[in-house]
N, C-alpha and C positions, 0 to 999 in steps of 0.2 A: 241685847242689842240696844243701841241707842238710836233714837230718831233725831234727825236733824231737820230743822225747818229752814227752808230757803226763802229769802225775800224775793218778791217779784221785782225783776229789773224793769225800770221804765223803758218804754219803747224807744228804740234808737231813731234819732232824727236822720233818716237816710238821705243820701244824695241821689236823685233820680236823673238818668240821662235825659237829654232834651227830647229825644224821640218818644220816651215814655210819657213825659209831661205833656207833649203835644197831643198824644192820644187821649189823655185824661181831660185836657182842656177842649178837645174836639176842634182844633184849629190846624191849619196847614203851616208848614215851615215858613212860607212867604208871609203869612199873617204874623207869625212870631217876630220876624225881622222887621216888619213894618211897625209893629207895636214897640219893639226895642228902639228903633230909630226915633220914635216919638216920646220915648221915656215912659212907656206904659208897660205893664206886665210885671211878673215876679222877677226878683233879682236872681241872676244866674252867676255861676262861677266857672271860669275857664280852667280846665285841668292842663297840666303841662303837655299832654298829648294833643291839645287843641280842642277837645270836646267840651261842650257846655253841659253843666249839671245844675239842677235846681233842688234846693233843700225841701223836703217833704212839708215841713211846717210852713214855709213861705208859700208854697203852692196852695196848700189848704187855706191859708189866710186870704190869698188872692181870690180863690174860688168862692169863699164865703162873701168877700166884698162884692163880687160880681152878682151873687144871688140877691144881695140886699139893695143893689143899685137899680 
């Protein structure tokens, strides 16, 4: 038998639904839209079905920025 070594895959930078991101940030949807109107908060992408999603790495960077502020 031969043994194969598998390389670890880097973690996938997933897209989180807005509802999941709001729970992580501990803010309400109203706060999210207020921040968005003021140009504050992590960048979001609108899917063809109309739902907003936020990339995991962008959300983590935003949360780190909040902690240092």
